[in-house]
VEXDREN-2710 file (C-alpha; in Angstrom, 1 decimal):
% VEXDREN-2710
k/r/px/py/pz
1/UNK/125.4/137.4/99.1
2/UNK/126.9/134.2/97.1
3/UNK/125.9/131.4/99.2
4/UNK/128.0/129.1/96.9
5/UNK/125.0/126.8/96.2
6/UNK/124.9/126.8/92.9
7/UNK/124.2/123.1/91.2
8/UNK/123.2/121.4/94.4
9/UNK/120.1/119.2/94.5
10/UNK/117.8/120.4/97.3
11/UNK/114.8/118.7/98.0
12/UNK/112.0/120.6/100.0
13/UNK/108.6/118.9/101.3
14/UNK/105.6/120.6/102.1
15/UNK/107.0/123.2/99.0
16/UNK/103.6/124.2/97.1
17/UNK/102.9/127.1/99.9
18/UNK/104.0/129.1/102.8
19/UNK/107.4/128.3/104.2
20/UNK/108.0/125.6/102.0
21/UNK/107.3/127.6/98.9
22/UNK/109.5/130.5/100.3
23/UNK/112.5/128.2/101.1
24/UNK/112.1/126.3/97.8
25/UNK/112.0/130.0/96.0
26/UNK/115.3/131.1/97.9
27/UNK/117.2/127.8/97.3
28/UNK/116.6/128.1/93.6
29/UNK/117.5/132.0/93.5
30/UNK/120.8/130.7/95.2
31/UNK/121.2/128.4/92.3
32/UNK/119.7/125.0/93.5
33/UNK/118.3/122.3/91.4
34/UNK/115.1/121.9/94.0
35/UNK/112.7/119.1/93.9
36/UNK/109.3/120.4/95.5
37/UNK/107.7/117.7/97.5
38/UNK/103.8/117.3/98.6
39/UNK/100.5/116.2/98.3
40/UNK/98.8/118.8/96.1
41/UNK/99.8/118.5/92.6
42/UNK/98.1/121.7/91.1
43/UNK/99.4/123.8/94.1
44/UNK/103.2/122.3/93.2
45/UNK/102.9/122.5/89.5
46/UNK/102.0/126.5/90.0
47/UNK/105.2/126.9/92.7
48/UNK/107.4/124.7/90.3
49/UNK/106.2/127.0/86.9
50/UNK/106.8/130.4/89.1
51/UNK/110.4/129.2/89.8
52/UNK/111.1/127.8/86.4
53/UNK/111.3/124.2/84.9
54/UNK/115.4/124.6/85.0
55/UNK/115.2/124.9/88.4
56/UNK/112.4/123.4/90.1
57/UNK/110.6/119.9/89.4
58/UNK/107.4/118.8/91.3
59/UNK/106.9/115.3/92.7
60/UNK/103.3/114.4/94.4
61/UNK/104.0/112.5/97.4
62/UNK/102.6/112.0/101.3
63/UNK/105.5/111.8/103.5
64/UNK/103.9/109.9/106.1
65/UNK/103.8/107.0/103.2
66/UNK/107.3/105.1/103.1
67/UNK/106.6/103.6/99.8
68/UNK/105.3/106.9/98.1
69/UNK/108.3/108.9/99.5
70/UNK/111.1/106.3/98.1
71/UNK/109.2/106.6/94.6
72/UNK/109.2/110.4/94.8
73/UNK/113.1/110.1/95.3
74/UNK/113.7/107.8/93.2
75/UNK/112.1/110.6/90.8
76/UNK/114.0/113.4/92.0
77/UNK/117.5/111.8/91.6
78/UNK/116.4/110.6/87.8
79/UNK/115.7/114.5/87.4
80/UNK/118.2/116.3/89.0
81/UNK/120.4/114.0/90.2
82/UNK/121.8/112.8/93.8
83/UNK/120.4/115.0/96.3
84/UNK/122.8/117.4/98.6
85/UNK/119.9/118.9/100.6
86/UNK/117.1/117.9/102.6
87/UNK/114.3/120.6/103.9
88/UNK/111.7/118.9/105.9
89/UNK/109.0/121.4/105.7
90/UNK/106.2/119.4/105.6
91/UNK/103.5/119.9/108.7
92/UNK/100.1/120.7/110.2
93/UNK/98.7/121.7/113.3
94/UNK/95.3/120.7/114.7
95/UNK/94.0/122.1/117.8
96/UNK/91.8/120.5/120.3
97/UNK/91.8/120.6/124.6
98/UNK/94.0/117.8/125.8
99/UNK/90.8/116.6/127.3
100/UNK/89.4/116.2/124.2
101/UNK/92.4/114.8/122.1
102/UNK/91.9/111.5/120.6
103/UNK/94.0/109.0/119.2
104/UNK/93.5/109.2/115.9
105/UNK/94.2/113.5/116.1
106/UNK/97.5/112.3/118.1
107/UNK/98.8/110.4/115.8
108/UNK/98.2/112.5/112.3
109/UNK/100.4/115.3/114.2
110/UNK/103.2/112.7/114.4
111/UNK/102.8/111.1/111.2
112/UNK/103.0/114.2/109.6
113/UNK/105.7/116.5/111.5
114/UNK/108.1/114.0/112.9
115/UNK/107.5/110.3/111.0
116/UNK/107.3/112.5/108.0
117/UNK/110.9/113.7/108.4
118/UNK/112.1/110.4/109.3
119/UNK/110.7/109.0/106.2
120/UNK/112.1/111.4/103.9
121/UNK/115.7/112.0/105.6
122/UNK/116.1/108.2/105.8
123/UNK/115.2/107.7/102.1
124/UNK/117.5/110.3/101.3
125/UNK/120.7/109.2/103.4
126/UNK/122.6/107.6/101.1
127/UNK/122.7/110.2/99.2
128/UNK/123.4/112.8/101.5
129/UNK/126.6/110.4/102.9
130/UNK/128.2/110.1/99.4
131/UNK/128.5/113.6/98.8
132/UNK/130.1/116.7/100.5
133/UNK/128.7/119.4/101.9
134/UNK/125.2/117.6/103.1
135/UNK/122.8/119.2/104.7
136/UNK/119.4/118.3/106.7
137/UNK/117.3/121.4/107.8
138/UNK/113.8/120.5/109.8
139/UNK/111.3/123.3/110.1
140/UNK/110.4/122.7/113.7
141/UNK/108.7/125.5/115.4
142/UNK/109.1/127.6/118.6
143/UNK/106.4/124.8/119.7
144/UNK/109.6/122.5/119.8
145/UNK/111.3/124.7/122.8
146/UNK/108.1/125.8/124.6
147/UNK/104.6/124.8/125.5
148/UNK/101.2/126.0/123.7
149/UNK/98.0/125.2/125.2
150/UNK/95.2/123.2/123.2
151/UNK/97.9/121.5/120.6
152/UNK/99.6/119.2/122.7
153/UNK/99.9/116.7/119.9
154/UNK/101.6/119.2/117.9
155/UNK/104.0/120.4/120.4
156/UNK/105.1/116.7/121.2
157/UNK/105.6/116.0/117.6
158/UNK/107.9/119.1/117.2
159/UNK/109.8/118.4/120.4
160/UNK/110.3/115.0/118.7
161/UNK/111.7/117.1/115.4
162/UNK/114.0/118.7/117.3
163/UNK/115.1/116.0/119.2
164/UNK/115.6/113.8/116.0
165/UNK/117.7/116.6/114.7
166/UNK/120.1/116.6/117.7
167/UNK/120.5/112.9/117.5
168/UNK/121.3/112.5/114.1
169/UNK/123.5/115.9/114.1
170/UNK/125.7/113.6/116.6
171/UNK/125.4/110.7/114.9
172/UNK/126.7/112.0/111.3
173/UNK/129.0/115.0/112.6
174/UNK/132.2/113.3/111.3
175/UNK/130.5/112.2/107.9
176/UNK/130.6/115.6/106.4
177/UNK/126.5/116.0/107.1
178/UNK/125.2/119.0/109.2
179/UNK/121.3/118.3/110.6
180/UNK/119.8/121.6/112.2
181/UNK/116.2/123.0/112.8
182/UNK/114.6/126.3/112.2
183/UNK/112.3/127.3/115.1
184/UNK/109.9/130.1/113.7
185/UNK/107.2/132.0/115.5
186/UNK/103.7/132.4/114.3
187/UNK/104.4/133.0/110.3
188/UNK/102.5/134.7/108.1
189/UNK/101.2/131.6/106.0
190/UNK/97.7/129.5/104.8
191/UNK/98.3/127.5/108.0
192/UNK/98.0/130.7/110.1
193/UNK/95.2/131.7/108.1
194/UNK/93.4/128.9/109.2
195/UNK/94.6/129.3/112.8
196/UNK/93.0/132.6/112.7
197/UNK/89.7/131.3/111.3
198/UNK/89.9/128.3/114.1
199/UNK/90.2/131.1/117.1
200/UNK/87.5/133.5/115.6
201/UNK/85.0/130.7/115.3
202/UNK/85.8/129.5/118.6
203/UNK/86.2/132.6/120.7
204/UNK/83.3/134.7/118.8
205/UNK/85.9/137.4/117.9
206/UNK/87.0/138.8/114.9
207/UNK/89.8/137.4/112.3
208/UNK/91.8/140.7/113.1
209/UNK/91.6/140.6/116.6
210/UNK/92.5/136.8/116.3
211/UNK/95.8/137.7/114.3
212/UNK/96.7/140.3/116.3
213/UNK/96.4/138.2/119.4
214/UNK/99.0/135.7/117.6
215/UNK/100.9/138.6/116.4
216/UNK/101.4/140.0/120.2
217/UNK/103.5/136.4/121.1
218/UNK/106.2/138.1/119.1
219/UNK/107.9/140.8/121.6
220/UNK/108.2/142.9/117.9
221/UNK/104.4/142.6/117.8
222/UNK/104.5/141.2/114.5
223/UNK/104.3/137.9/112.7
224/UNK/107.3/136.4/110.9
225/UNK/107.4/136.4/107.0
226/UNK/108.0/133.1/104.9
227/UNK/111.3/134.8/103.2
228/UNK/112.7/135.4/106.8
229/UNK/112.5/131.7/107.3
230/UNK/113.6/130.7/104.4
231/UNK/116.9/133.0/104.5
232/UNK/117.6/131.1/107.9
233/UNK/117.4/127.7/106.0
234/UNK/119.6/128.9/102.9
235/UNK/122.5/130.1/105.4
236/UNK/121.9/126.9/107.1
237/UNK/122.6/125.1/103.9
238/UNK/125.8/126.7/103.0
239/UNK/129.5/126.2/103.4
240/UNK/129.4/129.2/105.8
241/UNK/127.8/127.1/108.1
242/UNK/129.8/123.9/108.1
243/UNK/130.4/124.0/111.5
244/UNK/126.8/124.9/112.8
245/UNK/125.0/121.5/113.4
246/UNK/122.6/120.3/116.1
247/UNK/121.0/123.7/116.6
248/UNK/117.7/125.1/117.0
249/UNK/117.6/128.3/115.2
250/UNK/114.8/130.7/116.3
251/UNK/113.4/133.0/114.4
252/UNK/110.6/134.5/116.9
253/UNK/111.5/138.2/117.2
254/UNK/112.6/136.9/120.6
255/UNK/109.4/134.8/122.0
256/UNK/111.5/132.6/123.4
257/UNK/114.7/134.4/124.5
END
């Protein structure tokens, strides 16, 4: 299926690995020119090389640093022109019992999972409003829709990201800009692998058992593939989704049904 995205300039944050890399690859396959933004220069460069220099350009920035974001977007515009698509994927999850959650960890989770999307979207807004068929897609999580123990800061940040999504969708509904969120369940990425090691280390279970426990949260009894999330994002960016805005698209095998 041709999603009619050829020639659109898309920015994907956290694009070096996992869901972000899958999204960048899918958008490039659909004909987008994709700017990959992240903090790990070698990983970004490898991903850009895999996609190809005609379709991918890597810029290094921390989404929690507004000045760095502004500079990165200036580089992106100079390379591929004005942005039409922004995918806010950068994020991380840190766990701790709530009673032991300190203010620094709380702030890190808000900064990376919520404030980063604020910085990037606001910095790109002039481009998005000047063009036609602009799209913002925020990669949230089922944690934007339900609670999980031991990750209170992450859950709060992802709930905030969904709130931001809905607020922007309402504000810009008449400006040819849609804003949506995708909410994956446990997805087979490096982030999940780190969570598996944490669970195994704290509980004494094997990594295989910890991984199986996470898969059981999905009624289909499996982990989501990054490519499944990327497919949903690509569709939301297409003209076919022009009337879809302010939505939380779950990709979770029915976990929050």
